[in-house]
N, C-alpha and C positions, 0 to 999 in steps of 0.2 A: 319870579315865581308866583306871587300873588294875581297877575293877572290871570294864567294859567290856572292856577285853584279855583277862581271867580269862575272860571269856562265851567267847572266841572263839579257845580254843587250841587245838581242831581244826582251824581254817583254818590256823594257823600251821604245824600240823605238816605239812600237805599241801602247802604252800607250799614248805616247805623242805627236805622230800625231793627235792623235783625241783633245788632248787637246790646242793642237795649231790652229788647224783648225777652234777650237770654238772659241779662241781667235778672230780670223782674223774674220772670219762670223760675228761674234756679233759687228764690228765696222759697218758697212752698217748700214744705216737708218735714221731716220728725226731727232733722237736726235746728231748727231753727231757734229754739227755745233754748238750745245747750250753749250753758257759761264756763266761759274757759277760764276766769275767776281771775284775768290780767288787769282788768281795770282798764284805763285810757293811758297813750304812753307812745312813746314812737319806736317800733320792731327794728325798722331800718333807713338810713336814705340816702338818696341818689343826688350827690351835689347838695342844691338849696333843697330841695323836693324831699319833704317828709312820706313815710308808708307809717299810717297810725296803725296802732292793734285793734280800733275800731274799724278800719277798713279791711284788715287782712280777716276778724275776725268773721265779719261777712263774706268774704269771698271763699273762707275756707268753709262755712256752713253751706253756701253756694253749692260748691264743687263735692258735699258729703248728700246733699240734696239730689244733685244732679246724676250719683251712682244709684241713690234709690230711686230716682224716677228711671234709669234704663233697666234694673233689674225688676223692676214692676212690670215694664212693657213684654220683658223676652221671657221671664219666668213660666210664663202661662196658668200663675196661681198657684204653681207647685212648690208648697215650701222650701223644700230640700233642694231644688234646683235654686230656689231663691239664697237661700243659706250658703252655698256653692259659690255661687257666683258674686255673695257679699263678702266671702273670704278672699275670694282672688281678687276682686276688683279695690278694696280696701287696701288691700297691700300696697297699692300703685297709689293711695292717695297719702300723702303728709303732709305737716308744717314746712316742710325745707321746700316741696316743691308747688306749694303755694307762695309762699316766699317769694321765690325764684320768678315766678310768671309776673310778682308785681313789681317786682323791682326792673323786670326789662320794660313792663309797660311804664314805669316813670320813668326810665332815662330814655324811652323814645317822646316820652312828653316834652323832657327836657333839650334833648335836641329840636323837637318844632317848637320851642318858645326862643331857644336860642337863633333858632332860621325866622323869627319875627312872625309867627302865624300867630295866629290870636280870633277868638270865636265871642263875637257878642250876643245880648241877650237877645235879641231877635232874634239871630239862627238858630239858638237852643230853644226857644219859644216856637221857631219852623219845625225844630226836629220832633217835640213834645207833642207837636197836633198831629203827626205822621203816626202816632204809634196807638193802634187800634184800643189798645187794652184801656187806654184814657180817654176814649172817644165815645159820645151818645149822638144817634141819628147820626154819624158820620161828621162830627163835630169833637173839638176838643172840650172836654167837661171837665172845670178846674174839681168842681167835688167828687167825682172818681178819682182823678187822679190824687187827691191828697188821702182820700182812703183805700186806696190799695197801697200807698206809699205807706202809709200807717201801719196797715195790715202785715206788713213785711220788713218793718224795723227801721225803715229810710223816712228822713226829713227832706223836704225837697230841696234845702240848700244843698245837702250831702250829694243827694242824685242829680242835679243839675251839675254839680262839680265835675260827679263823673262823666256825665254827658260831653262838658266840655272837652275834660281830657282826654275822651275817645276819639271826638270829632277832631280836633287837632293832631293828634296822630292821624288819621286817616287822612285828613289834608294835605299834611307831611307827605304821606306815602305818594298820593296821585301826583302832589307838586315833581316830586322826585322823579316818579315815573316818566312824567310829561317831559322834563328836563334832561335826561338819560337815555332816554330809547330812540338811539340815534346807530343807524346800520345802513354799509354802504349796500350795492346793489351784489357784488361780487359776496359780503360774508352773507348775503341773505340767501344767496344760491347755494353757498356752501352747506348754512345750517339747515336746508330743508333737504337738501342731499343726505345728509346725516341724521336725520329725523324720521324720513320716510323710512316705514317698515316694509322690511321683501318679507314673502312667504319662500321656504327653501325645502326641498327634499332633501334626506339623508340615507346613505344606504353604509351598513359598518359591515366591513366583510373580516372573517377570523380564518388565520392561518387552520385552527382545527377543523374548519367543514372542507376545508380542500382535500380530496379521497387520498390516503398516504400513495407514495411513490413506490414501488418494487423495490427490496433491499437490494444493494450489489451484494458481491459475492467478497468471501471474509478481507482478502485481500487489500479490496479498497476501502472498506471501513477499517483495517488497520491504519493505514495511510491517513485517513481521516482524523484518525485520533492521536496519531503522531503529529497532526500539522498543528505549529503551535500558533496556527490564526484563528485555529479552531478553537482553543481550548475558552475562549471569551462564551460562546455554544455552553460548555461542558458546564461552565460556573453559571452559566446561567439558568439550566436545569438544573441544577441539585440544590440552589438557592431555590426553585419555585416550587422544589420534591422532598425537601428537608425532612417533612415527617416520615417520608419512606425509608430516610438513612439513619433518622436520630430518632428511637423511642425509649421512654420510660421503662423503668420496672413494673411488671402487670403480674395479676395473678388470676387465674381461672377459678370459678367456683362454684359452686352450688349451694341452696339451703331451702330451708321448710320454714314456713311462716306460720306463728300461730297469734291467736288473736290477743291483745295489750289488754288483760284482764287476767284477774287470780286465778281463773279455770285454763285460760290459755297457756299459763305460765306451767299449770300441774299437768298441763296435757303435756306443752313439750318435755320437761324432765322425765317422764314417764315413757315417751318414744325414744328422747335420747339413753334412757335405759336397755330399750330394747334394740337399739342398734347396737350399742357396748357389749351385749349380748349375744350378738349377731342372728339376732330371731327375724327379723328382716332386712333387706336391703334397702339403701339410701334412697336407691329411686322408687321402690316402693312407697314407703313411707312417705313420700313425697307428692305422688300421686292420691295418697291416700289424706293426708291431713293437710298438707299446705294450702295456705290463705292466699297466696300468690297463684291465682289461677292464670296470668300469663305464661308461667314455666312452670306450672306442677307437673303437668304432663310431659314433661321432658326430663323428670326427675330434676325441677329446681336449677336447670343451668343458667346461670346468669352470664355466661361468655369470660370475657378478660375483661379484665377494669384496672385502673392505674389509682394510683393514691388520689383524694382529693374529689371521687365522684361520688362515694357512696356516703350514707348517713355515719359520721363519724366514730359511732361507737359500733357498730357493724364491721368499718374498716380496718379498725384496733385488733377486734379479735381474728377476724379474715386473715391480716396480715402475719398476725404471732402462729399459725400453720406451718410447721416448718417440709412435712412428708406429704406425696399425694396421698389421699384418701384418711388424712387426720381430720378429727372432729371437733370444732371448738364444742365448749360449753355452753349451755343455756345461754342466750346471749339477748340483752334488752334495746332496744332500739328506738327511735321514735315511731316508728311502725306497728312494733311488737317484740314477741319472743322468737328467737329465730334460734338452729339448730344448722352449724355451718360445716361444710366437706370442702378440703382444698382439692383442685383437679388436678392445675398444673402451676407451675413456678416460671416466669420470662423473667431473666434478667434484664436490665437497662443494656439497648443496642445502639453504636455510634460509631457508622460505617464513615471512613472519611470519601473525600472524590476519587485520592488515589484508588484507594480499594474496590469503590465502584464502578471506578472508569470504563473499564474492559463491559462490564454489564449493560450500564445505560448506552453504550453508543450508538446502538442500530436507534434507540429512540431520538438522540441529540442528531444522527445524520436524518432520520424523517423528518425533524422537526425544523433544520435548517434547510434541505429540502424545497419543503412545502413554503415556507418563508419568500426563497427564490423563486417559484413558481407564483406566490402572489404578486410578487413586485415585477415579474415580466406581464403579467397578466395588466396589474391595475398602469403599467406603461401603454400598452394595446388600448386600455379605455382611453385612458387621459388623451391618448392621439385622436380620438373621435370627439368629433365637435359639439356630440349631444350627449356624451358619456356612454355607458352601458345600458341600455336597454332592459326593460324586467327579464326577459329569455338569458341574455346574458349572464344576470344575477343568480338565477334560479341555481343554479348546481351549487352553489358557494351558500345557498339558505339562508338568503336575505333577499330584502326588497328594498323600493324607496319607499320613502316613509316620510310625511310631511309634518314637518317640527312646527314651535309657534310662531307668529311672526316676528322678525329682527329688526333691530336696527342697534349701529354702535353704541347709542345713548343708552339703551336698555339693557342689550345683550340677553335676551331671555331663554335663553339655548339648552339652559340645563345642564346634560351629561355632553353636551357637544359644544361646550363652552367652548373650549380649546381652539375651535377655528378661528374663534373673532381674534385670535393674533393674525389672521388675514383679511385684515379689515377691509384694507383698500383694494385688494380681490374682488372680495366679496360683493363689495358696492357696486362694482363692473358689469355684476352680472344681469345679463336681461334677459327678455323673448328671444333677441337675435342672436346672443352670447353665454348660454345659460348655463354651461360646466363648467366647474372650479378646476381650472389646469393642474392641481396640485393634491395628491391624496394624503390626509393629517392624519399622520401616527398618533395614536393614545390607550396607553395601557396594551400595549402588544395588538391593539386590533387595526383596521386604518377605516379612517372616514372619508366617503365620498359626496360631496354637496352639487344640487343642480338647482337654481331657479327656476321658482314653480310660476310665480306672478306674484305684482305688487299688491300689497295689503289694502284692500278699498273697504276694509269694513272699519275704519276708522271713526267715530264721531266727532273730533276735534281734529282736522286736520292741520299741521303747520302750514302757518300764513305769516305773513310781515309783520302784522299784528302782535304774534303770538311770540315770535324771535324778537321785537321788540322789548314787549313785557318780558321775556326771560332775561334779553340783557340787561335793560333796567333794574331787576331784580337781584343779578350777581350785582351791577354796580353798588346798590342800596345795599344789599349784607355786607359787601366789601368794606363801605362807609359805616356804617350801624359796628362791624367789627374791630375795625381801627378805633374811633371814638372811645368804645364800651372799655376796650380795654387801657386808651389813655388815662380812662377815669380811675380803672381799680390802680396803675400803677401810680397814680396819685392820691389815692386812699379815699377817693371820693366816693366809693359807695360803700356801705357801711353797715354792717347789721349788726342785731342787738345778740350776742350770742347766749346771754345769759337768758331773754324773755325767748328765743327758738325754744331752748333746753326745756325752759319751763312748760310752753306749748307740746312739746312731744310727750311729756311727761303726763299731762293734761289729756291728751287725747289715748295715749297707751291705757291712763286708769279708766276711761270712760270705752274703751273698744280691745279689752285685755287680748282677746285674739289676735289682734295685731301689731 
């Protein structure tokens, strides 16, 4: 493994430079001077490796400062936008998330050391020399180095220790990748095929867009209704239109609305007296006095409404009325003062399928016939090598539409995701064989699929190197996961719950909105 690592030193240098620059950049900002008051101690242990409160403090402040940096860059100097972004982003920053990241980093460091990876002083100095922030005239400047570290709360020993940790983890990762990146030609061909994106066109056919067939005579409809095999169609129609057959109690009422003021109340009481004395009709009063201009000219007509629709006070007064033309006393709601007139009451209605079966038979027959017509038409289209043309689809009010590029790994077909159950068939589609010889049913509609072209827009096409790296990453992930679980089960990952609780409280005290 070490020979493989030595062969990739240049890669590690580049990776490390970015990590180190991020660590330095994160230390500038308003949180650098924050003191959590925890002193020195150990907040967590990963086997033999400690995570000290000083390191935790520094990482936590860095994360907070990076949040502020993002806000500064994206809020465009707008204080309201900055405040809103801060509230949202700070909700995702917590002592727990910082500690979990440090534990994961220390865990990888442990694995690297257990695999014999070590970084010498010369390698650390080489990495330091590549960081532009520490350079003067293109060369490492020890004075600038110490000055920058001091300004950001680092001691050289601490910073170089962090460099060493990051480097050995990167070296281990690359060494494992090189050792695990094995793939046969057959595997590569299979992965290449699965990762290659195709662009499809899709047409959605709905039975509703098929012209209604002519109704048969009464005898045919009666036989259709009495055929037990058709019961499923009746059940489906009834359940799909249940609101037509089950209606809750409702009333029809009119109202006159007055302003929500003391003068409005006095006016309402005066008009109410005129109505009771029959000096004017309700319709006349609504046209003359109502503040609800949406219905004043219609005599204040509100139509039918069920419970739970209107303002609660208005609803209560309206539903207390008993007979048509009854008037409510002046009623206060959140909109103002009302006089309400009952026009009509409608009791709750509930018709069973048996009751409405004869009534809905023509509609159920039409739906059933349209589905048969559509299935026959789909069978004709599927028999064609190229599928239906644009002209074929036009009478059904649909057309071929391009959808996002697809492969079975990503599956980005949105509302058409259901067709991915036919993965093996989709993979076979090409310019010579473009049409999926199946119609996919989804929520009562039928989906047709046609290959258009291979996606040539991919910036990073799938290559053997990509496939090797993917397999290596999967193997490394599995290896790490099992080693981590073993450490947890043996209780070698220890968190100081008391300290982390104190950090939560300290952070909450300094950021009360979080």
